[in-house]
N, C-alpha and C positions, 0 to 999 in steps of 0.2 A: 502492499499501501503506501500512495506520495502520500506529503503531508506538505502544508503549503510553510516551510518553518524561518522565521526569520534569523538573518544570516551578517546584520550588519546595518549599524546603527551610528548616527550623529544627532546629538546630542546640543540642544540649545547652540543651534547655530544662528549669524547671525545675521539676515535679508540686509545685504551688501546693496543692491540694486530692485528695480523691479523697474518693467516695462510693457507696454500693453500690444505696444507695437508690434508681433512678432510672432512668429510659427508655434511660438508654444515652450516651455519643458524648461530645467530647472540648471543653469550654468550654474560646477561645481569645481575653483581652484583645483588643476591636476593634479595636483600633492597629495590634497587632503581627496582628492577621490582616488587614489592610488591605497595609500591609511587606510579605505576605509574599504576597499574590496570592489571596488565602482566601476563599472564601464561603460562608456557611453554606448548611448541609443540603451539603458535600462529602466524596467518598469520602478520607479520609488512612488512613497505615499509620506505627504506633508502635512505635516501635525503643528496648524500656527500657536503659539504657545499664546501670544496675545489676543487675541479671535475666535480662539476653536474652531477655526474651518481647517477643514482635512483636504486633501485632495489626492489625486493619483494623476502624474504623471514620468516623464522619463529626463533622463544625465543629459547632458551635453557636457563637455573639458571648455575648459577656460584657465587663461595661464597660468603658467605654475608661479603659486610666490604669490600669487595676484588678493589672494585670501580673498574671494570672487563669493560671492551665494547667490545667485540671480532669477529673479521667481518671472517670467514672461508668457506671454501670452494673455489669454482668460484667464487663467491662475492669476495679474499680475493684482485679477480685484480682491483679492482671496489674499491681498499681502502689501505689508509697508516696507522700506525702509528700515529698519532699525528691529522691526520683532525678531521677535528668538521662537525655530524650528527646532523640531525634529521629526530628520529626514529618514526613513526605515527602508530598507532593505530585503528579499524575501528568497527564499531559494528553495526545490522542492526535492526533497528528501524524505530516502525509507528509512520505517523504522528499524 
């Protein structure tokens, strides 16, 4: 049997930018992506600590060392610069 299990979490990241006029996604600094084991295009859930919004999107790679946590596209309506978020990634695992 396969289970969807949490395998990576970035806790209390600070949103550095929001941009409504974009195709969508969440941009994350490449170095932080590597530390968290995330890959470009991977589905993630984002939980906004400030307003309670929860949404599903995908990761895009931002430049290494930029410290970027950007919310783009329609999801930009669910966050503001400075908000704290939790970023969660899941993987299918067998028990």
